[in-house]
N, CA, C and O atoms as a CHARMM CRD file, in Angstrom:
* protein
*
  316
    1    1 MET  N     -3.52100 -16.84900 -70.52200 PROA 1      0.00000
    2    1 MET  CA    -4.80100 -16.37500 -70.70200 PROA 1      0.00000
    3    1 MET  C     -5.01700 -15.19600 -69.63100 PROA 1      0.00000
    4    1 MET  O     -4.78800 -15.28100 -68.42400 PROA 1      0.00000
    5    2 LYS  N     -5.41900 -14.27200 -70.20500 PROA 2      0.00000
    6    2 LYS  CA    -5.75400 -12.67400 -69.40400 PROA 2      0.00000
    7    2 LYS  C     -6.95400 -12.98300 -68.29000 PROA 2      0.00000
    8    2 LYS  O     -7.83900 -13.79200 -68.57000 PROA 2      0.00000
    9    3 SER  N     -6.93300 -12.40700 -67.22400 PROA 3      0.00000
   10    3 SER  CA    -7.87700 -12.40000 -66.09400 PROA 3      0.00000
   11    3 SER  C     -8.99600 -12.47100 -66.75400 PROA 3      0.00000
   12    3 SER  O     -9.72200 -13.44600 -66.56500 PROA 3      0.00000
   13    4 SER  N     -9.42200 -11.31300 -67.79300 PROA 4      0.00000
   14    4 SER  CA   -10.82200 -11.47700 -68.26100 PROA 4      0.00000
   15    4 SER  C    -11.18100 -12.36500 -69.01800 PROA 4      0.00000
   16    4 SER  O    -12.39000 -12.59200 -69.07500 PROA 4      0.00000
   17    5 GLU  N    -10.20900 -13.19300 -69.88300 PROA 5      0.00000
   18    5 GLU  CA   -10.74100 -14.22800 -70.46500 PROA 5      0.00000
   19    5 GLU  C    -10.91800 -15.38600 -69.58400 PROA 5      0.00000
   20    5 GLU  O    -11.79400 -16.18000 -69.92800 PROA 5      0.00000
   21    6 VAL  N    -10.23800 -15.64700 -68.48300 PROA 6      0.00000
   22    6 VAL  CA   -10.71200 -16.59500 -67.57500 PROA 6      0.00000
   23    6 VAL  C    -12.11600 -16.54900 -67.23700 PROA 6      0.00000
   24    6 VAL  O    -12.91800 -17.47900 -67.32100 PROA 6      0.00000
   25    7 VAL  N    -12.38600 -15.04100 -66.73800 PROA 7      0.00000
   26    7 VAL  CA   -13.68800 -14.96800 -66.11900 PROA 7      0.00000
   27    7 VAL  C    -14.53100 -15.41100 -67.40700 PROA 7      0.00000
   28    7 VAL  O    -15.22000 -16.43100 -67.39100 PROA 7      0.00000
   29    8 LYS  N    -14.44800 -14.73400 -68.30600 PROA 8      0.00000
   30    8 LYS  CA   -15.66700 -15.21400 -69.49200 PROA 8      0.00000
   31    8 LYS  C    -15.69400 -16.52800 -69.79100 PROA 8      0.00000
   32    8 LYS  O    -16.80300 -16.95600 -70.11100 PROA 8      0.00000
   33    9 SER  N    -14.42900 -17.60700 -69.77600 PROA 9      0.00000
   34    9 SER  CA   -14.58000 -19.07000 -69.90800 PROA 9      0.00000
   35    9 SER  C    -15.28700 -19.42500 -68.97200 PROA 9      0.00000
   36    9 SER  O    -16.01400 -20.39700 -69.17300 PROA 9      0.00000
   37   10 MET  N    -15.31600 -18.72100 -67.55800 PROA 10     0.00000
   38   10 MET  CA   -16.21300 -19.73800 -66.62900 PROA 10     0.00000
   39   10 MET  C    -17.51900 -19.28600 -66.58400 PROA 10     0.00000
   40   10 MET  O    -18.35200 -19.52200 -65.70900 PROA 10     0.00000
   41   11 GLY  N    -17.65500 -18.56000 -67.67800 PROA 11     0.00000
   42   11 GLY  CA   -19.15000 -18.21400 -67.79000 PROA 11     0.00000
   43   11 GLY  C    -19.86800 -16.80200 -67.30900 PROA 11     0.00000
   44   11 GLY  O    -21.08400 -16.67200 -67.17000 PROA 11     0.00000
   45   12 LEU  N    -18.90200 -15.79500 -67.08700 PROA 12     0.00000
   46   12 LEU  CA   -19.44900 -14.51700 -66.59800 PROA 12     0.00000
   47   12 LEU  C    -19.08100 -13.71200 -67.69800 PROA 12     0.00000
   48   12 LEU  O    -18.32700 -14.08900 -68.59500 PROA 12     0.00000
   49   13 LYS  N    -19.65600 -12.52200 -67.62200 PROA 13     0.00000
   50   13 LYS  CA   -19.68900 -11.49000 -68.75800 PROA 13     0.00000
   51   13 LYS  C    -18.68900 -10.70500 -68.72600 PROA 13     0.00000
   52   13 LYS  O    -18.41100 -10.22000 -69.82300 PROA 13     0.00000
   53   14 SER  N    -17.78900 -10.28000 -67.52700 PROA 14     0.00000
   54   14 SER  CA   -16.28200  -9.38700 -67.34900 PROA 14     0.00000
   55   14 SER  C    -15.81700  -9.54200 -66.29700 PROA 14     0.00000
   56   14 SER  O    -16.29000 -10.33600 -65.48400 PROA 14     0.00000
   57   15 LEU  N    -14.91000  -8.90400 -66.10500 PROA 15     0.00000
   58   15 LEU  CA   -14.00500  -8.78200 -64.77700 PROA 15     0.00000
   59   15 LEU  C    -14.77900  -7.94400 -63.88400 PROA 15     0.00000
   60   15 LEU  O    -14.89500  -8.12000 -62.67200 PROA 15     0.00000
   61   16 LYS  N    -15.40800  -6.82500 -64.71900 PROA 16     0.00000
   62   16 LYS  CA   -16.14900  -5.61000 -63.97700 PROA 16     0.00000
   63   16 LYS  C    -17.24200  -6.37000 -63.15800 PROA 16     0.00000
   64   16 LYS  O    -17.53700  -6.11100 -61.99100 PROA 16     0.00000
   65   17 GLN  N    -17.89700  -7.51200 -64.06700 PROA 17     0.00000
   66   17 GLN  CA   -18.71300  -8.15200 -62.90800 PROA 17     0.00000
   67   17 GLN  C    -18.30200  -9.08900 -61.88300 PROA 17     0.00000
   68   17 GLN  O    -19.07500  -9.45200 -60.99700 PROA 17     0.00000
   69   18 VAL  N    -17.18600  -9.46400 -61.97500 PROA 18     0.00000
   70   18 VAL  CA   -16.46400 -10.05300 -60.74600 PROA 18     0.00000
   71   18 VAL  C    -16.23900  -8.86100 -59.50600 PROA 18     0.00000
   72   18 VAL  O    -16.50900  -8.91000 -58.30600 PROA 18     0.00000
   73   19 ALA  N    -15.72900  -7.95900 -60.20500 PROA 19     0.00000
   74   19 ALA  CA   -15.44000  -6.58300 -59.11600 PROA 19     0.00000
   75   19 ALA  C    -16.56700  -6.28700 -58.66200 PROA 19     0.00000
   76   19 ALA  O    -16.43000  -5.94100 -57.48900 PROA 19     0.00000
   77   20 GLU  N    -17.81900  -6.23500 -59.05100 PROA 20     0.00000
   78   20 GLU  CA   -19.02900  -5.67200 -58.75200 PROA 20     0.00000
   79   20 GLU  C    -19.37100  -7.11000 -57.38300 PROA 20     0.00000
   80   20 GLU  O    -19.40200  -6.83600 -56.18400 PROA 20     0.00000
   81   21 ILE  N    -19.49100  -7.91400 -57.68500 PROA 21     0.00000
   82   21 ILE  CA   -19.81300  -9.13800 -57.00400 PROA 21     0.00000
   83   21 ILE  C    -19.03900  -9.09400 -55.70600 PROA 21     0.00000
   84   21 ILE  O    -19.59000  -9.06400 -54.60600 PROA 21     0.00000
   85   22 THR  N    -17.58200  -9.09300 -55.91500 PROA 22     0.00000
   86   22 THR  CA   -16.72200  -9.17400 -54.89200 PROA 22     0.00000
   87   22 THR  C    -16.62600  -8.14800 -53.91900 PROA 22     0.00000
   88   22 THR  O    -16.32800  -8.36700 -52.74500 PROA 22     0.00000
   89   23 GLY  N    -16.87000  -7.05600 -54.38400 PROA 23     0.00000
   90   23 GLY  CA   -16.49100  -5.56300 -53.97200 PROA 23     0.00000
   91   23 GLY  C    -15.03000  -5.16600 -54.14700 PROA 23     0.00000
   92   23 GLY  O    -14.60500  -4.14900 -53.60000 PROA 23     0.00000
   93   24 ARG  N    -14.38400  -5.81300 -54.77100 PROA 24     0.00000
   94   24 ARG  CA   -13.06800  -5.68900 -54.85700 PROA 24     0.00000
   95   24 ARG  C    -12.75800  -4.83800 -56.32200 PROA 24     0.00000
   96   24 ARG  O    -13.65800  -4.80100 -57.16100 PROA 24     0.00000
   97   25 SER  N    -11.55400  -4.21500 -56.56900 PROA 25     0.00000
   98   25 SER  CA   -11.15900  -3.56100 -57.81000 PROA 25     0.00000
   99   25 SER  C    -10.52100  -4.33400 -58.77300 PROA 25     0.00000
  100   25 SER  O     -9.64100  -5.16300 -58.54000 PROA 25     0.00000
  101   26 GLU  N    -11.01900  -4.02200 -59.94800 PROA 26     0.00000
  102   26 GLU  CA   -10.51600  -4.97600 -60.89000 PROA 26     0.00000
  103   26 GLU  C     -8.88200  -5.09300 -60.95700 PROA 26     0.00000
  104   26 GLU  O     -8.24400  -6.13500 -61.10700 PROA 26     0.00000
  105   27 GLN  N     -8.46300  -4.02300 -60.83800 PROA 27     0.00000
  106   27 GLN  CA    -6.80200  -4.04700 -60.26200 PROA 27     0.00000
  107   27 GLN  C     -6.44500  -4.81700 -59.48700 PROA 27     0.00000
  108   27 GLN  O     -5.27300  -5.14900 -59.66100 PROA 27     0.00000
  109   28 THR  N     -7.06400  -5.39900 -58.45700 PROA 28     0.00000
  110   28 THR  CA    -6.86500  -6.37700 -57.12900 PROA 28     0.00000
  111   28 THR  C     -7.20200  -7.54500 -57.76400 PROA 28     0.00000
  112   28 THR  O     -6.53100  -8.53300 -57.46500 PROA 28     0.00000
  113   29 LEU  N     -8.13700  -7.67700 -58.61800 PROA 29     0.00000
  114   29 LEU  CA    -8.48200  -9.04700 -59.13000 PROA 29     0.00000
  115   29 LEU  C     -7.33300  -9.49900 -60.02800 PROA 29     0.00000
  116   29 LEU  O     -6.85900 -10.63500 -59.99100 PROA 29     0.00000
  117   30 ILE  N     -6.83400  -8.30600 -61.01300 PROA 30     0.00000
  118   30 ILE  CA    -5.97800  -8.65300 -61.94800 PROA 30     0.00000
  119   30 ILE  C     -4.39200  -9.14500 -61.15400 PROA 30     0.00000
  120   30 ILE  O     -3.47900  -9.81600 -61.63600 PROA 30     0.00000
  121   31 GLN  N     -4.49800  -8.60400 -59.97400 PROA 31     0.00000
  122   31 GLN  CA    -3.17800  -8.87900 -59.07200 PROA 31     0.00000
  123   31 GLN  C     -3.33400 -10.45500 -58.51700 PROA 31     0.00000
  124   31 GLN  O     -2.33100 -11.16100 -58.41100 PROA 31     0.00000
  125   32 TRP  N     -4.67200 -10.95100 -58.17200 PROA 32     0.00000
  126   32 TRP  CA    -4.76000 -11.98600 -57.97700 PROA 32     0.00000
  127   32 TRP  C     -4.29400 -13.03900 -58.90900 PROA 32     0.00000
  128   32 TRP  O     -3.44300 -13.91100 -58.73400 PROA 32     0.00000
  129   33 HSD  N     -5.05000 -12.76400 -59.96400 PROA 33     0.00000
  130   33 HSD  CA    -4.65900 -13.69200 -60.91800 PROA 33     0.00000
  131   33 HSD  C     -3.27100 -13.71600 -61.66600 PROA 33     0.00000
  132   33 HSD  O     -3.09900 -14.60700 -62.49700 PROA 33     0.00000
  133   34 LYS  N     -2.27900 -12.81100 -61.43400 PROA 34     0.00000
  134   34 LYS  CA    -1.09900 -12.89500 -61.77400 PROA 34     0.00000
  135   34 LYS  C     -0.46100 -13.86100 -60.79100 PROA 34     0.00000
  136   34 LYS  O      0.06500 -14.88800 -61.22000 PROA 34     0.00000
  137   35 PHE  N     -0.48500 -13.53500 -59.28100 PROA 35     0.00000
  138   35 PHE  CA     0.36400 -13.83600 -58.50500 PROA 35     0.00000
  139   35 PHE  C     -0.34700 -15.13700 -57.73800 PROA 35     0.00000
  140   35 PHE  O      0.43700 -15.71200 -56.98200 PROA 35     0.00000
  141   36 ASP  N     -1.41200 -15.58600 -57.78200 PROA 36     0.00000
  142   36 ASP  CA    -2.42800 -16.83200 -57.19400 PROA 36     0.00000
  143   36 ASP  C     -3.43100 -17.09000 -58.12000 PROA 36     0.00000
  144   36 ASP  O     -4.59100 -16.83300 -57.79500 PROA 36     0.00000
  145   37 ILE  N     -3.18500 -17.56400 -59.24200 PROA 37     0.00000
  146   37 ILE  CA    -4.01000 -18.14400 -60.03300 PROA 37     0.00000
  147   37 ILE  C     -5.15000 -18.89500 -59.52100 PROA 37     0.00000
  148   37 ILE  O     -6.27100 -18.45400 -59.77800 PROA 37     0.00000
  149   38 ASN  N     -5.03300 -19.97300 -58.82800 PROA 38     0.00000
  150   38 ASN  CA    -5.89100 -21.10800 -58.10500 PROA 38     0.00000
  151   38 ASN  C     -6.68700 -20.20600 -56.98500 PROA 38     0.00000
  152   38 ASN  O     -7.76800 -20.70300 -56.66700 PROA 38     0.00000
  153   39 PHE  N     -6.34100 -18.92400 -56.30500 PROA 39     0.00000
  154   39 PHE  CA    -7.31200 -18.23400 -55.55400 PROA 39     0.00000
  155   39 PHE  C     -8.02900 -17.53200 -56.60700 PROA 39     0.00000
  156   39 PHE  O     -9.24900 -17.66600 -56.51400 PROA 39     0.00000
  157   40 PHE  N     -7.69000 -16.93400 -57.42700 PROA 40     0.00000
  158   40 PHE  CA    -8.35200 -16.39800 -58.57400 PROA 40     0.00000
  159   40 PHE  C     -9.52700 -17.02100 -59.10400 PROA 40     0.00000
  160   40 PHE  O    -10.55500 -16.34700 -59.16200 PROA 40     0.00000
  161   41 LYS  N     -9.52700 -18.34300 -59.54500 PROA 41     0.00000
  162   41 LYS  CA   -10.21800 -19.18300 -59.76600 PROA 41     0.00000
  163   41 LYS  C    -11.26100 -19.44700 -59.04700 PROA 41     0.00000
  164   41 LYS  O    -12.39600 -19.51000 -59.52000 PROA 41     0.00000
  165   42 VAL  N    -10.98600 -19.62000 -57.87300 PROA 42     0.00000
  166   42 VAL  CA   -11.73300 -20.05300 -56.69900 PROA 42     0.00000
  167   42 VAL  C    -13.07600 -18.86100 -56.32000 PROA 42     0.00000
  168   42 VAL  O    -14.28700 -19.04800 -56.19500 PROA 42     0.00000
  169   43 VAL  N    -12.21600 -17.57600 -56.21100 PROA 43     0.00000
  170   43 VAL  CA   -13.10700 -16.46900 -56.61900 PROA 43     0.00000
  171   43 VAL  C    -14.00000 -16.47700 -57.65400 PROA 43     0.00000
  172   43 VAL  O    -15.21900 -16.55700 -57.50800 PROA 43     0.00000
  173   44 VAL  N    -13.42800 -16.39700 -58.68500 PROA 44     0.00000
  174   44 VAL  CA   -14.68800 -16.38200 -60.02000 PROA 44     0.00000
  175   44 VAL  C    -15.49300 -17.51800 -59.84800 PROA 44     0.00000
  176   44 VAL  O    -16.67300 -17.47300 -60.19600 PROA 44     0.00000
  177   45 LEU  N    -14.98400 -18.58100 -59.33100 PROA 45     0.00000
  178   45 LEU  CA   -16.16800 -19.73700 -59.20700 PROA 45     0.00000
  179   45 LEU  C    -17.13800 -19.33600 -58.38000 PROA 45     0.00000
  180   45 LEU  O    -18.32600 -19.49300 -58.66200 PROA 45     0.00000
  181   46 GLY  N    -16.68600 -18.72400 -57.16900 PROA 46     0.00000
  182   46 GLY  CA   -17.72500 -18.12100 -56.36400 PROA 46     0.00000
  183   46 GLY  C    -18.77400 -17.41000 -56.71000 PROA 46     0.00000
  184   46 GLY  O    -19.90600 -17.46300 -56.22700 PROA 46     0.00000
  185   47 CYS  N    -18.27600 -16.57500 -57.77000 PROA 47     0.00000
  186   47 CYS  CA   -19.09100 -15.15700 -58.39700 PROA 47     0.00000
  187   47 CYS  C    -19.86000 -16.23800 -59.36400 PROA 47     0.00000
  188   47 CYS  O    -21.08700 -16.15100 -59.29900 PROA 47     0.00000
  189   48 VAL  N    -19.42300 -17.09000 -60.11300 PROA 48     0.00000
  190   48 VAL  CA   -20.34100 -18.04200 -61.09400 PROA 48     0.00000
  191   48 VAL  C    -21.45800 -18.33100 -60.16700 PROA 48     0.00000
  192   48 VAL  O    -22.57600 -17.90900 -60.46400 PROA 48     0.00000
  193   49 SER  N    -21.27300 -19.02900 -59.03500 PROA 49     0.00000
  194   49 SER  CA   -22.41600 -19.69500 -58.31100 PROA 49     0.00000
  195   49 SER  C    -23.15400 -18.56800 -57.56500 PROA 49     0.00000
  196   49 SER  O    -24.29400 -18.80100 -57.16400 PROA 49     0.00000
  197   50 ALA  N    -22.57100 -17.31800 -57.34000 PROA 50     0.00000
  198   50 ALA  CA   -23.75400 -16.39100 -56.78300 PROA 50     0.00000
  199   50 ALA  C    -24.39300 -15.89400 -57.86900 PROA 50     0.00000
  200   50 ALA  O    -25.58700 -15.66800 -57.67300 PROA 50     0.00000
  201   51 ALA  N    -23.96500 -15.64300 -58.99200 PROA 51     0.00000
  202   51 ALA  CA   -24.68700 -15.06200 -60.51800 PROA 51     0.00000
  203   51 ALA  C    -26.09700 -16.35600 -60.81300 PROA 51     0.00000
  204   51 ALA  O    -27.29200 -16.09200 -60.94500 PROA 51     0.00000
  205   52 MET  N    -25.52100 -17.56900 -60.84300 PROA 52     0.00000
  206   52 MET  CA   -26.36400 -18.79500 -60.75900 PROA 52     0.00000
  207   52 MET  C    -27.66600 -18.51900 -59.94500 PROA 52     0.00000
  208   52 MET  O    -28.80500 -18.46800 -60.40800 PROA 52     0.00000
  209   53 ILE  N    -27.27000 -18.34400 -58.59300 PROA 53     0.00000
  210   53 ILE  CA   -28.67200 -18.28600 -57.84400 PROA 53     0.00000
  211   53 ILE  C    -29.24900 -17.04300 -57.89800 PROA 53     0.00000
  212   53 ILE  O    -30.44500 -17.00200 -57.60700 PROA 53     0.00000
  213   54 ASP  N    -28.64900 -15.92000 -58.22500 PROA 54     0.00000
  214   54 ASP  CA   -29.18300 -14.69400 -58.58600 PROA 54     0.00000
  215   54 ASP  C    -30.39600 -14.79400 -59.51400 PROA 54     0.00000
  216   54 ASP  O    -31.59100 -14.56300 -59.32900 PROA 54     0.00000
  217   55 ARG  N    -29.73100 -15.19300 -60.52200 PROA 55     0.00000
  218   55 ARG  CA   -30.62200 -15.43700 -61.76800 PROA 55     0.00000
  219   55 ARG  C    -31.82900 -16.68900 -61.63400 PROA 55     0.00000
  220   55 ARG  O    -32.77800 -16.65600 -62.41700 PROA 55     0.00000
  221   56 ALA  N    -31.75700 -17.49400 -60.87400 PROA 56     0.00000
  222   56 ALA  CA   -32.73500 -18.63100 -60.22700 PROA 56     0.00000
  223   56 ALA  C    -33.58800 -17.91000 -59.39900 PROA 56     0.00000
  224   56 ALA  O    -34.77900 -18.11600 -59.63300 PROA 56     0.00000
  225   57 ASN  N    -33.30800 -17.01800 -58.38000 PROA 57     0.00000
  226   57 ASN  CA   -34.14100 -16.62100 -57.81200 PROA 57     0.00000
  227   57 ASN  C    -35.12400 -15.27100 -58.27500 PROA 57     0.00000
  228   57 ASN  O    -36.23700 -15.01600 -57.81500 PROA 57     0.00000
  229   58 ASN  N    -34.34900 -14.46700 -59.35500 PROA 58     0.00000
  230   58 ASN  CA   -35.31400 -13.65500 -60.18600 PROA 58     0.00000
  231   58 ASN  C    -36.44700 -14.67000 -61.00200 PROA 58     0.00000
  232   58 ASN  O    -37.64800 -14.45900 -61.16800 PROA 58     0.00000
  233   59 HSD  N    -35.51200 -16.00000 -61.50700 PROA 59     0.00000
  234   59 HSD  CA   -36.61600 -16.25000 -62.67400 PROA 59     0.00000
  235   59 HSD  C    -37.66800 -16.97000 -61.69300 PROA 59     0.00000
  236   59 HSD  O    -38.56700 -17.42400 -62.40000 PROA 59     0.00000
  237   60 LEU  N    -37.87100 -17.21500 -60.50300 PROA 60     0.00000
  238   60 LEU  CA   -38.72100 -17.57200 -59.61700 PROA 60     0.00000
  239   60 LEU  C    -39.68400 -16.46300 -59.02200 PROA 60     0.00000
  240   60 LEU  O    -40.71300 -16.74300 -58.40800 PROA 60     0.00000
  241   61 GLY  N    -39.22800 -15.13600 -59.27400 PROA 61     0.00000
  242   61 GLY  CA   -40.08700 -14.17800 -58.95600 PROA 61     0.00000
  243   61 GLY  C    -39.99400 -13.50300 -57.61800 PROA 61     0.00000
  244   61 GLY  O    -40.58600 -12.47600 -57.28700 PROA 61     0.00000
  245   62 ALA  N    -39.18600 -14.20600 -56.91300 PROA 62     0.00000
  246   62 ALA  CA   -38.78800 -13.82200 -55.31000 PROA 62     0.00000
  247   62 ALA  C    -37.74600 -13.95200 -54.67000 PROA 62     0.00000
  248   62 ALA  O    -37.20400 -14.99300 -55.03900 PROA 62     0.00000
  249   63 ARG  N    -37.10200 -13.38700 -53.80800 PROA 63     0.00000
  250   63 ARG  CA   -35.84800 -13.45400 -53.24800 PROA 63     0.00000
  251   63 ARG  C    -36.02200 -13.80400 -51.98100 PROA 63     0.00000
  252   63 ARG  O    -36.62000 -12.98600 -51.28100 PROA 63     0.00000
  253   64 THR  N    -35.64900 -14.83600 -51.46900 PROA 64     0.00000
  254   64 THR  CA   -36.02800 -15.55300 -49.93100 PROA 64     0.00000
  255   64 THR  C    -34.77900 -15.31200 -49.44800 PROA 64     0.00000
  256   64 THR  O    -34.73700 -15.08200 -48.23900 PROA 64     0.00000
  257   65 THR  N    -33.78200 -15.29800 -50.02400 PROA 65     0.00000
  258   65 THR  CA   -32.25800 -15.40600 -49.40500 PROA 65     0.00000
  259   65 THR  C    -31.24400 -14.73200 -50.36600 PROA 65     0.00000
  260   65 THR  O    -31.33300 -14.89700 -51.58200 PROA 65     0.00000
  261   66 GLU  N    -30.18000 -13.89300 -49.73800 PROA 66     0.00000
  262   66 GLU  CA   -29.26000 -13.46300 -50.42800 PROA 66     0.00000
  263   66 GLU  C    -27.90700 -13.71500 -49.64600 PROA 66     0.00000
  264   66 GLU  O    -27.96000 -13.85200 -48.42400 PROA 66     0.00000
  265   67 LEU  N    -26.72100 -13.77800 -50.29900 PROA 67     0.00000
  266   67 LEU  CA   -25.75300 -13.83000 -49.88100 PROA 67     0.00000
  267   67 LEU  C    -24.90900 -12.45100 -49.78500 PROA 67     0.00000
  268   67 LEU  O    -25.07100 -11.75600 -50.78900 PROA 67     0.00000
  269   68 THR  N    -24.11100 -11.93400 -48.88300 PROA 68     0.00000
  270   68 THR  CA   -23.41600 -10.96400 -49.26000 PROA 68     0.00000
  271   68 THR  C    -22.03900 -11.09500 -48.22500 PROA 68     0.00000
  272   68 THR  O    -21.80400 -11.81100 -47.25100 PROA 68     0.00000
  273   69 PHE  N    -21.29400 -10.08400 -48.91100 PROA 69     0.00000
  274   69 PHE  CA   -19.91200 -10.18400 -48.07300 PROA 69     0.00000
  275   69 PHE  C    -19.86400  -8.91900 -47.28800 PROA 69     0.00000
  276   69 PHE  O    -20.23600  -7.84100 -47.75400 PROA 69     0.00000
  277   70 VAL  N    -19.38900  -9.08000 -46.06900 PROA 70     0.00000
  278   70 VAL  CA   -19.39900  -7.97600 -44.97600 PROA 70     0.00000
  279   70 VAL  C    -18.04900  -8.55200 -44.42600 PROA 70     0.00000
  280   70 VAL  O    -17.73800  -9.69400 -44.08900 PROA 70     0.00000
  281   71 ASN  N    -17.24100  -7.17800 -44.45300 PROA 71     0.00000
  282   71 ASN  CA   -15.88100  -7.17200 -44.02700 PROA 71     0.00000
  283   71 ASN  C    -15.27500  -8.98900 -44.17000 PROA 71     0.00000
  284   71 ASN  O    -14.96800  -9.77200 -43.27100 PROA 71     0.00000
  285   72 GLY  N    -15.28200  -9.12500 -45.29400 PROA 72     0.00000
  286   72 GLY  CA   -14.61100 -10.51700 -45.76700 PROA 72     0.00000
  287   72 GLY  C    -15.25600 -11.65400 -45.40400 PROA 72     0.00000
  288   72 GLY  O    -14.76300 -12.72700 -45.74900 PROA 72     0.00000
  289   73 GLU  N    -16.52100 -11.62600 -44.61400 PROA 73     0.00000
  290   73 GLU  CA   -17.20100 -12.65000 -44.19400 PROA 73     0.00000
  291   73 GLU  C    -18.43500 -12.97100 -45.02000 PROA 73     0.00000
  292   73 GLU  O    -19.11700 -12.08400 -45.53400 PROA 73     0.00000
  293   74 ASP  N    -18.69500 -14.23700 -45.13100 PROA 74     0.00000
  294   74 ASP  CA   -20.15200 -14.54500 -45.71600 PROA 74     0.00000
  295   74 ASP  C    -21.02000 -14.32800 -44.94000 PROA 74     0.00000
  296   74 ASP  O    -20.78000 -14.80300 -43.83000 PROA 74     0.00000
  297   75 LYS  N    -22.28500 -13.62100 -45.05700 PROA 75     0.00000
  298   75 LYS  CA   -23.25600 -13.34400 -44.34500 PROA 75     0.00000
  299   75 LYS  C    -24.62600 -13.74400 -45.10100 PROA 75     0.00000
  300   75 LYS  O    -24.67400 -13.40900 -46.28500 PROA 75     0.00000
  301   76 GLN  N    -25.73800 -14.41400 -44.57400 PROA 76     0.00000
  302   76 GLN  CA   -26.65000 -14.72700 -45.11900 PROA 76     0.00000
  303   76 GLN  C    -27.87100 -14.19700 -44.20200 PROA 76     0.00000
  304   76 GLN  O    -27.92700 -14.30800 -42.97700 PROA 76     0.00000
  305   77 TYR  N    -28.65900 -13.70800 -44.88400 PROA 77     0.00000
  306   77 TYR  CA   -29.81600 -13.17000 -44.42800 PROA 77     0.00000
  307   77 TYR  C    -31.22000 -13.34500 -44.94900 PROA 77     0.00000
  308   77 TYR  O    -31.12200 -13.36000 -46.17600 PROA 77     0.00000
  309   78 GLY  N    -32.32300 -13.46600 -44.63500 PROA 78     0.00000
  310   78 GLY  CA   -33.92500 -13.86300 -45.24400 PROA 78     0.00000
  311   78 GLY  C    -34.28200 -12.07800 -45.70500 PROA 78     0.00000
  312   78 GLY  O    -33.71700 -11.13000 -45.15700 PROA 78     0.00000
  313   79 LYS  N    -35.01300 -11.98300 -46.47600 PROA 79     0.00000
  314   79 LYS  CA   -35.71700 -11.01300 -46.89700 PROA 79     0.00000
  315   79 LYS  C    -37.12800 -11.26300 -46.74000 PROA 79     0.00000
  316   79 LYS  O    -37.94900 -10.41900 -47.09900 PROA 79     0.00000
């Protein structure tokens, strides 16, 4: 299965969406898929979770908390 197919099978729109969420290039994601499929799937699963949280927050009409990645670390902050 191609990296883009894995992404779509896990509920995201495209590999580009994963690249936007993670801040990594599509080529980097493809390499992760080729050389460490389990790591790639964990990254995609994290993106699925982030997308679900974003949709829920948008549905509620207000963002109270966001997650962002800064220098490879998860940072949480309120708005």
